[in-house]
C-alpha positions as CSV (number, residue, x, y, z in Angstrom):
1,M,2.8,-62.1,111.9
2,D,4.8,-65.3,112.2
3,G,3.6,-68.4,114.2
4,Q,5.7,-67.6,117.2
5,Q,4.3,-64.1,117.5
6,Q,0.8,-65.4,117.0
7,K,1.1,-67.9,119.8
8,K,2.2,-65.1,122.2
9,Q,-0.7,-62.8,121.2
10,D,-3.4,-62.4,123.8
11,P,-6.6,-64.2,122.6
12,G,-8.7,-61.3,123.6
13,A,-6.5,-58.9,121.6
14,R,-6.7,-61.2,118.6
15,D,-10.5,-61.3,118.9
16,Q,-10.6,-57.5,119.0
17,E,-8.4,-57.4,115.9
18,I,-10.6,-59.9,114.0
19,R,-13.7,-58.0,115.0
20,A,-12.3,-54.7,113.8
21,A,-11.4,-56.5,110.5
22,L,-14.9,-57.9,110.2
23,D,-16.4,-54.4,110.8
24,Q,-14.2,-53.0,108.1
25,H,-15.0,-55.9,105.7
26,W,-18.7,-55.5,106.0
27,A,-18.7,-51.7,105.8
28,A,-16.5,-52.0,102.6
29,S,-18.9,-54.7,101.2
30,D,-21.8,-52.3,101.7
31,A,-19.8,-49.4,100.1
32,N,-18.7,-51.6,97.1
33,D,-15.1,-51.0,98.0
34,F,-13.8,-54.2,96.6
35,V,-10.2,-53.7,97.5
36,T,-10.8,-53.1,101.2
37,E,-13.6,-55.7,101.3
38,H,-11.0,-58.4,100.4
39,L,-8.1,-57.4,102.7
40,I,-9.6,-59.8,105.3
41,Y,-8.9,-62.9,103.1
42,Q,-5.7,-65.0,102.9
43,E,-4.2,-65.2,99.4
44,D,-5.4,-68.8,99.2
45,A,-8.7,-68.4,100.9
46,V,-11.7,-70.5,99.8
47,L,-15.3,-69.3,99.5
48,D,-18.2,-71.8,99.3
49,Y,-21.8,-71.2,98.3
50,P,-23.4,-74.6,99.1
51,Q,-26.8,-73.7,97.7
52,S,-25.4,-73.1,94.2
53,G,-22.7,-75.7,94.4
54,E,-19.9,-73.1,93.8
55,R,-16.4,-72.9,95.3
56,T,-14.1,-70.0,94.7
57,R,-10.4,-70.5,95.4
58,G,-8.1,-67.5,96.0
59,R,-8.6,-64.0,97.2
60,S,-8.2,-62.5,93.7
61,N,-11.0,-64.9,92.3
62,I,-13.3,-64.1,95.2
63,Q,-12.8,-60.4,94.6
64,G,-13.2,-60.8,90.8
65,Q,-16.5,-62.7,91.1
66,R,-17.9,-60.2,93.6
67,A,-16.8,-57.2,91.6
68,S,-18.5,-58.6,88.5
69,Q,-21.9,-58.9,90.3
70,P,-24.2,-56.8,88.1
71,S,-26.8,-56.2,90.8
72,N,-27.0,-53.2,93.1
73,K,-26.3,-54.7,96.5
74,R,-26.5,-53.5,100.1
75,F,-25.5,-55.2,103.4
76,S,-27.4,-54.7,106.7
77,I,-25.6,-56.5,109.5
78,R,-27.9,-58.1,112.1
79,R,-25.1,-59.5,114.4
80,I,-21.6,-60.8,114.5
81,I,-20.6,-63.5,117.0
82,G,-17.4,-65.5,117.4
83,S,-14.0,-65.9,118.9
84,G,-10.8,-67.5,118.1
85,D,-10.8,-69.1,114.7
86,L,-14.6,-69.2,114.1
87,W,-16.8,-66.1,113.4
88,V,-20.4,-65.9,112.2
89,T,-22.1,-62.9,110.7
90,E,-25.9,-62.8,110.1
91,F,-26.9,-60.1,107.6
92,I,-29.5,-59.1,105.1
93,L,-28.0,-58.9,101.6
94,T,-30.3,-56.9,99.4
95,Y,-29.8,-57.3,95.6
96,D,-31.7,-54.8,93.6
97,S,-34.2,-54.2,96.5
98,K,-34.8,-58.0,97.0
99,P,-33.6,-59.1,100.5
100,S,-31.8,-62.3,101.2
101,Y,-31.2,-63.4,104.8
102,T,-27.6,-64.5,104.8
103,V,-25.2,-66.3,107.2
104,S,-21.5,-66.1,106.7
105,I,-19.3,-68.5,108.5
106,M,-15.6,-67.5,108.5
107,E,-12.7,-69.7,109.6
108,F,-9.6,-67.7,110.5
109,T,-6.0,-68.6,110.5
110,G,-4.2,-65.8,112.4
111,V,-6.2,-62.7,111.6
112,K,-7.1,-63.6,108.0
113,V,-10.0,-65.7,106.6
114,A,-8.9,-69.1,105.3
115,R,-12.4,-70.3,104.5
116,E,-15.8,-68.8,104.3
117,T,-19.2,-70.5,103.7
118,Q,-22.2,-68.4,102.9
119,Y,-25.9,-69.5,103.1
120,F,-28.7,-67.5,101.6
121,A,-32.4,-67.7,102.3
122,D,-35.3,-65.8,100.8
123,P,-37.9,-64.3,103.2
124,F,-41.3,-66.0,103.4
125,P,-44.7,-65.1,104.9
126,A,-45.4,-66.3,108.4
127,P,-48.0,-69.0,108.4
128,A,-51.2,-68.1,110.4
129,F,-51.2,-71.4,112.4
130,R,-48.1,-70.2,114.4
131,A,-49.5,-66.8,115.3
132,K,-50.5,-67.6,118.9
133,W,-47.0,-68.9,119.8
134,V,-44.8,-66.3,118.1
135,E,-44.1,-62.6,118.1
136,R,-43.2,-60.6,115.0
137,M,-39.6,-59.6,114.6
138,P,-38.4,-56.6,112.7
139,T,-37.2,-57.5,109.2
């Protein structure tokens, strides 16, 4: 889609197209369908993992590093929110039965991801001192 067509596209329709692409992306990620998983990225997309200090440039490199992951992985989407150029997905990424709470921030140009940043957090036990102020959430 060229820039002129993109400007004329209804923002609501674009959001629906992006949301459908995200649903397809995360379903393909869970199914280890590495080709479909990476259709969402621009050819020159950038993926950052701030916690490990890694940046991957280019869709083929992003796909290559993910396809080489030796662990058995599963994706459980908690929620997807966003509109326009910025979308956030919260999910549980389970590597070899060990869950990691993950946030993916995707920045779109048109209907393709130009940049993604992922943050990973291990679960931890709830401290007893907060018990009277909190309720337990499903994990």
